[in-house]
C-alpha positions in Angstrom: -7.3 -24.7 -20.1 -8.9 -28.0 -21.4 -12.1 -29.2 -20.5 -13.8 -32.4 -21.1 -17.7 -32.5 -22.1 -19.9 -35.4 -21.4 -23.1 -35.7 -23.3 -25.9 -36.9 -21.1 -29.5 -37.9 -22.6 -32.4 -38.0 -20.1 -35.6 -38.8 -21.7 -34.6 -37.5 -25.1 -33.0 -34.3 -23.8 -29.4 -34.1 -24.5 -27.5 -31.9 -21.6 -23.8 -30.9 -21.8 -21.9 -31.4 -19.0 -18.7 -29.9 -18.6 -16.2 -31.5 -16.3 -13.6 -29.0 -15.4 -10.0 -29.7 -13.8 -8.6 -28.1 -10.8 -8.5 -24.9 -10.3 -11.3 -24.1 -12.6 -13.8 -26.4 -10.9 -12.6 -25.1 -7.3 -13.0 -21.4 -8.2 -15.4 -21.2 -11.1 -13.0 -19.2 -13.0 -12.0 -17.1 -10.1 -8.3 -16.9 -9.2 -6.8 -17.4 -5.7 -5.4 -14.2 -3.9 -1.8 -14.1 -2.3 -1.7 -12.9 0.9 1.1 -11.7 3.0 0.6 -11.4 6.6 3.2 -9.9 8.8 3.9 -6.9 10.9 3.7 -3.5 9.6 7.1 -2.2 11.0 10.6 -4.0 11.6 13.5 -3.4 14.1 16.8 -4.4 12.0 18.1 -7.5 13.4 15.1 -8.8 15.0 13.4 -11.7 13.0 10.2 -11.0 11.5 7.5 -13.8 10.8 6.4 -13.7 7.4 3.1 -15.9 7.0 2.0 -16.3 3.4 -1.3 -17.8 2.0 -3.3 -18.7 -1.1 -7.0 -18.2 -0.4 -9.9 -18.6 -2.3 -12.4 -15.9 -3.2 -14.6 -17.2 -0.4 -11.7 -16.8 2.3 -11.0 -20.5 2.4 -7.3 -21.6 1.9 -6.6 -23.0 -1.7 -5.8 -26.5 -0.6 -5.6 -28.2 -3.7 -2.2 -26.3 -4.5 -0.5 -29.3 -3.0 3.3 -27.5 -2.8 4.2 -24.0 -4.1 7.1 -21.6 -3.6 6.6 -17.9 -2.9 9.3 -15.4 -3.7 10.4 -12.7 -1.7 12.0 -9.4 -2.0 12.8 -6.3 0.0 12.9 -2.6 -1.6 14.4 0.5 0.3 17.5 2.0 1.8 20.0 -0.5 2.4 17.7 -3.1 2.3 18.4 -6.8 2.9 16.3 -9.6 3.7 17.9 -13.1 5.0 15.5 -15.5 2.8 14.0 -14.9 -0.6 11.3 -17.8 -0.6 8.8 -19.5 1.5 7.3 -23.1 0.9 3.5 -23.3 0.8 1.6 -26.6 1.7 -1.7 -26.8 0.8 -1.9 -22.9 0.6 0.0 -22.0 3.5 3.5 -21.5 5.2 5.8 -19.1 6.8 9.5 -18.1 7.3 11.2 -16.4 10.1 13.3 -13.5 8.2 15.8 -11.1 9.4 15.3 -7.7 7.8 18.3 -4.8 7.7 17.7 -1.4 6.3 16.7 2.1 7.1 13.6 4.0 7.2 10.2 2.8 5.3 10.6 -0.5 3.4 8.7 -2.5 0.9 8.3 -6.1 1.3 7.0 -7.9 -1.7 5.6 -11.8 -1.9 5.2 -13.2 -5.5 3.7 -16.7 -6.5 3.1 -17.1 -10.3 1.5 -13.8 -11.2 -0.1 -13.3 -8.1 1.7 -10.3 -5.6 1.2 -9.2 -2.3 3.2 -6.2 -0.7 3.4 -4.6 2.7 5.0 -1.3 3.7 7.4 -1.6 6.9 7.8 1.2 9.4 11.4 1.3 11.2 11.1 1.3 14.8 14.8 1.8 15.4 13.9 5.5 16.9 11.0 4.1 18.9 11.3 4.3 22.8 11.2 0.8 24.9 9.1 0.4 27.8 10.7 -1.8 29.9 8.8 -4.3 32.5 9.2 -7.2 35.0 7.9 -8.2 38.2 4.2 -7.8 39.2 1.7 -5.8 36.8 -1.2 -4.3 38.7 -4.5 -5.8 40.0 -6.4 -3.5 37.3 -6.4 -2.9 33.4 -2.9 -2.3 32.0 -2.6 -1.5 28.1 0.6 -1.9 26.2 1.4 -0.4 22.9 4.4 0.2 21.1 7.8 -1.7 22.2 7.8 -3.4 25.2 11.0 -5.0 26.8 10.3 -7.7 29.2 13.6 -7.9 30.9 12.7 -10.3 33.9 9.9 -12.8 34.8 6.3 -11.3 34.7 3.4 -12.1 36.3 -0.1 -10.9 35.6 -1.9 -11.3 39.0 -5.5 -12.7 39.4 -8.1 -10.0 38.8 -5.5 -8.3 36.5 -6.3 -7.4 32.8 -3.5 -6.7 30.5 -4.5 -5.4 27.2 -2.0 -5.5 24.5 -3.1 -3.3 21.4 -2.5 -3.5 17.8 0.8 -3.5 16.7 2.6 -3.8 19.8 6.0 -5.6 19.9 7.0 -7.5 23.2 10.6 -8.2 23.2 11.5 -10.9 25.9 14.9 -11.5 27.6 16.2 -15.2 27.3 19.1 -17.8 27.5 21.0 -19.4 24.8 20.3 -22.9 26.1 18.5 -24.3 29.1 15.3 -23.9 31.2 15.6 -20.2 32.4 14.3 -18.1 29.6 12.1 -15.0 30.8 8.8 -16.5 31.6 5.2 -14.5 31.7 2.9 -15.9 34.3 -0.8 -15.2 33.4 -2.9 -15.5 36.4 -5.5 -12.8 35.0 -7.1 -11.8 31.8 -4.7 -11.6 28.9 -6.0 -9.9 25.8 -3.6 -9.8 23.1 -5.7 -7.9 20.5 -3.7 -7.6 17.3 -5.4 -7.0 13.7 -4.8 -8.4 10.3 -2.9 -5.4 9.2 -1.1 -4.8 12.7 -0.4 -8.1 14.7 1.0 -8.4 18.2 4.2 -9.9 18.4 6.0 -11.8 21.1 9.6 -12.8 20.4 13.2 -12.8 21.8 15.1 -9.6 22.4 18.2 -11.3 21.1 17.5 -13.9 18.3 20.2 -16.1 19.8 18.7 -16.5 23.2 15.1 -17.8 23.3 12.6 -16.6 26.1 10.9 -19.1 28.2 7.0 -19.5 28.1 3.5 -18.0 28.5 2.3 -19.5 32.0 -1.5 -19.7 32.0 -3.1 -20.8 35.3 -6.4 -18.9 36.3 -10.0 -18.8 35.9 -10.2 -15.9 33.5 -10.3 -16.5 29.7 -7.4 -15.0 27.8 -7.4 -14.6 23.8 -4.7 -14.4 21.4 -6.1 -12.6 18.3 -3.7 -12.0 15.3 -0.8 -12.7 17.6 2.8 -14.0 16.6 4.8 -15.9 19.1 8.1 -17.0 18.1 11.8 -17.9 19.7 10.1 -19.3 22.9 10.6 -22.6 24.5 13.7 -22.3 27.2 11.5 -23.4 29.7 11.1 -26.0 32.5 10.7 -29.4 30.6 7.8 -31.7 30.7 5.7 -34.2 29.1 6.9 -35.8 25.8 10.2 -34.5 24.2 11.1 -33.5 27.6 11.1 -29.8 26.4 9.6 -26.7 27.5 6.5 -25.3 25.8 5.4 -21.8 24.8 2.1 -21.9 26.0 2.0 -23.8 29.3 -1.5 -23.8 30.4 -3.3 -25.2 33.6 -7.0 -25.2 34.6 -7.8 -22.0 32.4 -9.5 -21.2 29.1 -7.7 -19.8 26.1 -8.8 -18.9 22.8 -6.1 -18.2 19.6 -7.5 -16.7 16.6 -5.4 -16.1 13.6 -2.3 -16.6 15.4 1.2 -18.2 14.7 3.4 -19.9 17.1 6.5 -20.9 15.4 10.4 -21.3 15.5 10.3 -22.5 19.2 12.9 -24.4 21.0 10.6 -26.6 22.4 7.0 -27.7 22.0 4.2 -25.2 20.9 2.0 -26.2 24.0 1.5 -28.0 27.1 -2.3 -27.8 28.5 -3.9 -29.8 31.3 -7.6 -29.7 32.6 -8.1 -26.7 30.2 -10.4 -25.5 27.4 -8.5 -24.5 24.5 -9.6 -23.0 21.0 -7.4 -22.6 18.0 -9.0 -21.1 14.7 -6.8 -20.2 11.7 -3.8 -20.7 13.3 -0.2 -21.6 12.3 2.1 -24.0 14.2 5.5 -24.5 12.6 9.1 -25.3 13.0 9.4 -26.5 16.7 10.1 -30.0 18.7 6.3 -30.7 18.8 2.9 -29.4 18.4 0.2 -29.2 21.1 0.3 -31.6 23.8 -2.9 -31.8 25.9 -4.4 -33.7 28.8 -7.8 -33.6 30.3 -8.6 -30.7 28.2 -11.3 -29.7 25.8 -9.8 -28.7 22.3 -11.3 -27.4 19.1 -8.7 -27.1 16.3 -10.2 -25.4 13.2 -8.7 -24.2 9.9 -5.7 -24.2 11.3 -2.0 -25.9 10.3 1.0 -27.6 11.8 4.3 -28.3 10.3 7.9 -29.2 10.6 7.9 -30.6 14.2 11.7 -31.8 14.3 13.9 -34.0 16.5 14.7 -37.4 17.7 11.5 -38.6 19.4 8.0 -38.0 19.5 8.1 -35.0 17.5 4.2 -35.3 16.8 2.3 -32.9 14.9 -0.3 -32.9 18.0 -0.7 -35.3 20.9 -4.2 -35.9 22.5 -4.3 -37.5 25.7 -7.7 -38.4 27.3 -10.1 -35.6 28.1 -12.4 -35.3 31.0 -15.9 -36.3 31.1 -18.0 -34.0 28.9 -14.9 -32.3 27.1 -15.0 -32.8 23.4 -11.8 -32.8 20.9 -12.4 -32.0 17.4 -9.9 -31.2 14.7 -11.8 -29.7 11.6 -10.3 -28.3 8.5 -6.9 -28.8 9.6 -3.5 -29.4 7.6 -0.8 -31.6 9.5 2.5 -32.6 7.7 6.2 -32.7 7.6 6.8 -34.0 11.3 9.5 -36.4 12.1 7.1 -38.6 14.0 3.4 -38.8 13.6 0.9 -36.1 12.6 -2.0 -36.6 15.1 -1.3 -39.0 17.9 -4.1 -39.8 20.4 -3.5 -41.5 23.7 -7.0 -42.9 25.2 -8.9 -39.6 24.0 -12.3 -39.5 22.1 -11.4 -37.6 19.0 -13.5 -36.6 16.0 -11.1 -35.5 12.7 -12.7 -34.1 10.0 -12.1 -32.4 6.7 -8.1 -32.6 7.5 -5.2 -33.2 5.2 -2.3 -35.5 7.0 0.7 -35.5 4.7 4.3 -36.5 4.6 4.8 -38.0 7.9 7.9 -40.1 9.0 5.8 -42.4 10.8 2.2 -42.5 11.0 -0.4 -40.1 9.5 -2.7 -40.7 12.1 -1.9 -42.7 15.4 -4.7 -44.0 17.7 -4.8 -45.5 21.1 -8.1 -47.0 22.3 -11.2 -45.3 22.7 -13.6 -44.1 20.0 -12.3 -42.1 16.9 -14.2 -40.9 14.1 -12.3 -39.9 10.8 -14.6 -38.4 8.0 -13.7 -36.4 4.8 -10.2 -36.5 5.2 -7.0 -37.1 3.0 -4.2 -38.9 4.4 -1.1 -39.1 1.7 2.5 -39.9 1.7 3.1 -40.9 5.4 4.9 -44.2 6.4 1.5 -45.5 7.7 -1.7 -43.7 6.9 -3.9 -44.7 9.8 -2.7 -47.1 12.6 -4.7 -48.3 16.0 -3.3 -50.2 18.8 -4.9 -50.7 22.4 -5.0 -52.6 25.7 -6.7 -56.2 26.0 -9.2 -54.6 28.5 -10.0 -51.3 26.6 -10.8 -51.5 23.1 -11.0 -49.3 20.2 -13.8 -48.2 17.9 -12.5 -46.4 14.7 -15.1 -44.9 12.2 -13.8 -44.0 8.6 -15.9 -42.5 6.2 -15.4 -40.7 2.9 -11.4 -40.8 3.4 -8.8 -41.1 0.7 -5.7 -42.9 2.2 -3.0 -43.1 -0.7 0.7 -43.0 -1.2 1.3 -44.4 2.1 3.7 -47.6 2.3 0.8 -49.2 4.6 -2.9 -47.8 4.2 -4.6 -48.9 7.8 -3.2 -51.1 10.3 -4.3 -52.7 13.5 -1.4 -53.1 15.7 -0.4 -55.3 18.3 2.5 -53.5 19.6 2.6 -54.6 23.4 1.6 -58.3 23.2 -2.2 -57.5 23.6 -3.3 -60.7 22.2 -7.0 -60.4 23.1 -7.4 -56.5 22.2 -10.6 -55.8 20.0 -10.1 -53.0 17.6 -13.0 -52.4 15.5 -12.8 -50.5 12.3 -16.0 -49.5 10.4 -14.9 -48.2 6.8 -17.1 -46.7 4.3 -17.1 -44.7 1.4 -13.6 -44.6 1.3 -10.7 -45.1 -1.1 -7.6 -46.9 0.7 -4.5 -47.7 -1.8 -0.8 -48.7 -0.5 2.2 -47.0 -1.6 5.8 -47.9 -2.2 8.4 -49.4 0.0 9.0 -52.4 2.3 6.0 -54.9 2.6 3.6 -52.3 1.4 -0.2 -53.0 2.2 -3.6 -51.8 1.9 -4.7 -52.8 5.2 -2.3 -54.9 7.7 -3.8 -56.3 10.8 -2.3 -58.5 14.0 -5.7 -59.4 14.9 -8.7 -61.4 13.1 -9.8 -59.7 9.8 -13.4 -59.8 10.8 -12.8 -56.8 13.3 -13.0 -55.0 10.0 -16.3 -54.1 8.3 -15.4 -52.6 4.8 -18.3 -51.8 2.7 -18.6 -49.3 -0.5 -14.8 -48.8 -0.6 -12.1 -48.8 -3.3 -9.2 -50.9 -2.1 -5.8 -51.7 -3.5 -6.4 -55.3 -2.2 -9.4 -56.9 -0.4 -8.8 -57.9 3.2 -9.7 -61.7 3.4 -12.1 -62.7 6.1 -13.2 -58.7 6.5 -17.0 -58.3 6.8 -18.7 -55.8 4.5 -19.8 -55.5 0.9 -19.7 -53.7 -2.5 -16.1 -53.0 -2.6 -14.1 -52.4 -5.8 -10.2 -53.0 -6.4 -9.8 -51.4 -9.7 -8.0 -48.1 -9.8 -9.9 -44.9 -8.8 -8.7 -42.9 -11.5 -7.3 -39.7 -9.8 -7.3 -36.4 -12.1 -3.5 -36.5 -11.4 -2.1 -38.6 -8.6 1.6 -37.9 -9.4 0.7 -34.4 -9.4 -1.4 -34.8 -5.9 -4.5 -33.8 -7.5 -6.9 -36.5 -5.9 -9.9 -35.2 -7.2 -12.0 -38.3 -9.3 -11.7 -38.0 -13.5 -14.5 -38.5 -15.5 -15.0 -42.3 -15.9 -13.6 -42.9 -12.2 -15.3 -46.3 -10.7 -15.7 -44.2 -7.4 -18.1 -41.9 -8.6 -21.8 -42.7 -7.5 -20.3 -45.7 -5.8 -20.9 -44.8 -2.4 -23.4 -46.4 0.0 -26.9 -45.5 -1.1 -27.8 -44.9 2.4 -25.4 -42.2 2.8 -26.0 -38.5 2.4 -26.0 -37.3 -1.4 -23.2 -35.2 -2.6 -23.2 -31.6 -2.9 -24.5 -32.0 -6.5 -27.3 -34.0 -5.2 -26.1 -37.1 -6.8 -25.3 -40.5 -5.0 -22.1 -40.2 -2.7 -19.0 -40.8 -4.3 -16.0 -42.5 -2.7 -13.2 -40.7 -1.2 -12.4 -37.4 0.0 -13.1 -35.2 -2.9 -16.9 -35.5 -4.0 -17.1 -35.4 -8.1 -18.7 -32.0 -9.3 -20.3 -31.9 -12.4 -20.6 -28.5 -14.0 -23.2 -28.0 -16.8 -21.7 -25.7 -19.6 -23.2 -23.0 -20.3 -26.0 -22.8 -22.9 -24.9 -22.0 -26.4 -26.9 -18.8 -28.3 -28.1 -19.2 -31.5 -30.6 -17.5 -34.1 -33.3 -20.1 -35.3 -33.2 -20.6 -38.6 -29.9 -18.7 -39.2 -28.5 -22.3 -40.2 -24.9 -21.2 -41.4 -24.2 -19.1 -38.9 -23.1 -16.1 -41.0 -25.2 -13.5 -39.4 -27.8 -13.0 -41.8 -30.9 -15.2 -42.4 -31.3 -15.9 -46.1 -31.9 -18.5 -48.9 -28.3 -19.9 -48.1 -29.5 -21.1 -44.7 -32.2 -23.3 -46.5 -29.7 -24.5 -48.9 -27.6 -25.5 -45.6 -30.5 -27.1 -44.1 -31.1 -29.2 -47.1 -27.3 -29.9 -47.7 -27.4 -31.2 -43.9 -30.3 -33.5 -44.7 -29.8 -35.0 -48.3 -25.9 -34.2 -48.6 -24.1 -35.2 -45.7 -23.5 -31.7 -44.7 -22.5 -30.6 -41.3 -24.0 -28.5 -38.8 -22.4 -27.2 -35.5 -25.6 -26.0 -34.2 -28.5 -28.4 -35.3 -30.9 -26.4 -33.3 -30.7 -23.2 -35.5 -31.7 -25.5 -38.4 -35.1 -26.4 -36.8 -36.9 -23.2 -38.3 -40.6 -24.3 -37.0 -39.3 -25.5 -33.7 -41.0 -29.0 -33.7 -37.9 -30.6 -32.1 -36.7 -32.1 -35.4 -35.1 -31.2 -38.5 -36.4 -32.3 -41.8 -37.4 -30.9 -45.1 -40.5 -28.9 -43.4 -37.7 -26.6 -42.1 -36.3 -25.5 -45.2 -39.9 -25.2 -46.6 -40.8 -23.1 -43.6 -37.8 -21.0 -44.0 -38.4 -20.4 -47.7 -42.1 -19.4 -47.2 -40.9 -16.9 -44.5 -38.7 -15.3 -47.0 -40.3 -15.1 -50.0 -44.2 -15.9 -49.5 -45.4 -13.8 -46.6 -45.1 -16.9 -44.3 -44.7 -17.0 -40.4 -41.3 -16.1 -38.9 -39.1 -18.7 -37.1 -40.0 -19.0 -33.5 -37.6 -17.6 -30.7 -34.9 -17.1 -30.7 -35.1 -15.6 -34.2 -34.9 -11.8 -34.1 -31.5 -12.0 -31.7 -29.3 -14.4 -29.9 -30.7 -16.5 -27.5 -31.0 -19.9 -25.7 -33.6 -22.5 -26.9 -36.8 -21.9 -25.1 -38.2 -25.4 -26.1 -36.9 -28.7 -24.4 -35.6 -31.0 -27.3 -32.9 -33.4 -28.2 -31.1 -31.1 -30.6 -27.7 -29.9 -29.9 -26.0 -26.6 -30.4 -22.4 -26.9 -29.8 -21.3 -23.8 -31.3 -22.6 -20.6 -33.4 -20.2 -18.1 -34.9 -22.7 -15.4 -34.9 -23.7 -15.3 -31.3 -21.0 -14.1 -28.4 
């Protein structure tokens, strides 16, 4: 892998800083790992969700890998799998696959030279426990294969604990709103593990079940839980569709869980407290729609919300007093409408990637919004805001890269709100337009002085806007066509941020955009002092090498090794010093002389290579 080396002189001391391209810069030489998350068992003909991730050694998603295709194969008796590849976006993706076979099977996922496999047990011979009606007002535990044949209720005061590996098959209907519902009025504990997740899915793959209807004071938890093939439930909210999770006045936490392949929307929540961590929401009509609800969405992904109208990744109505809505570390992409859509809510969006949305990446409707350390790419409009005349909106954007969208940022008058005030405060950001009809860096229906833009890199400045210290030259991304939006060496965005902002992780002045530029010092080159020609032996030829360098334009790859007396310069005294030691009992060269080592003395002498040292 190629790298570039910058030589920087501070007070006469020359340092070599190697600027490494990704992925080496991201992982310091360590490779990401491929992970296949799925059940450890199967029923022939019942689709199995296969979630595949590319994770860094520290456990975080390898989000720098923009798109990748993992391959699948199945080994075993009569083994057949319905799909053979999975698209990963920013390190994560899934597919719902039907598996046929007999006995134990082996499922293998590969990507480049990475591989991860699982052994799947055959559940064909396992008994099924059929349930419906009301569960008892006490602790109930489920394991094995559960078949829910009709509407089921967990009453207030009851606890349902679902143990690792449990497969819950639920009866459904081929269309409409009468799929079987699970009414949770007590405490639901779905306690899967990474190796043995809990699964809720349709008993007949062609007949989606209804919803998990949570309405109660007890807090429920879904941990390592998969919910698929639901949504044939009573319609409501945007998209006029049923929801897999219908929550009212309750608390639910989702950890390491997946909700995918839904006939309706992912969730409809009102007056709740919802937490989602490390979750994947994919292939539905719409993501979560929440109102009057505290919502924390961390390190999770939303993809492929498809349909004719309001097929948003997530739709955030206003919250109740004292409630917080925060999206952190998320990925939202590939939806037929907006990615993140707000309706009168105060929202913080941080460290999120918002990509490839048919309409707006982030759509805002009045109130206060903070967007920081985000990457908004490949949407029709990157960030858009509208409001009422009597409401107003305040949008803070900091360290955000908005590029490759037809319109970068817009302030929109959609409903003849001629006196609306939409105030944008934008700092330390990169905003560049993409292609398409009427592309624009910033488009506004209102006065441009509602925008305060400072210390930003812009495709074009907005005439009349407030602010200072902006630049319009290209940001010099590492590889924009390859979706690597890191700053390349020499980018004008490096160290160009507001001096009052927090320094970057490397301690330097803030850079512009999502990715802070990282300088990595090259490892120190080891050498032997006095051994100027690098042949592994210190003798008269080394003195000749020093003299040749000084008087005959000879070359030295390690000038520091020729400084025999370690006085910080190479001159004739070094040749004399070396000869005196070799033939007249003079002093030996200072360290490193007996063996390979680094230079203990700060001087301006370089050493780019020394063949005799590892």
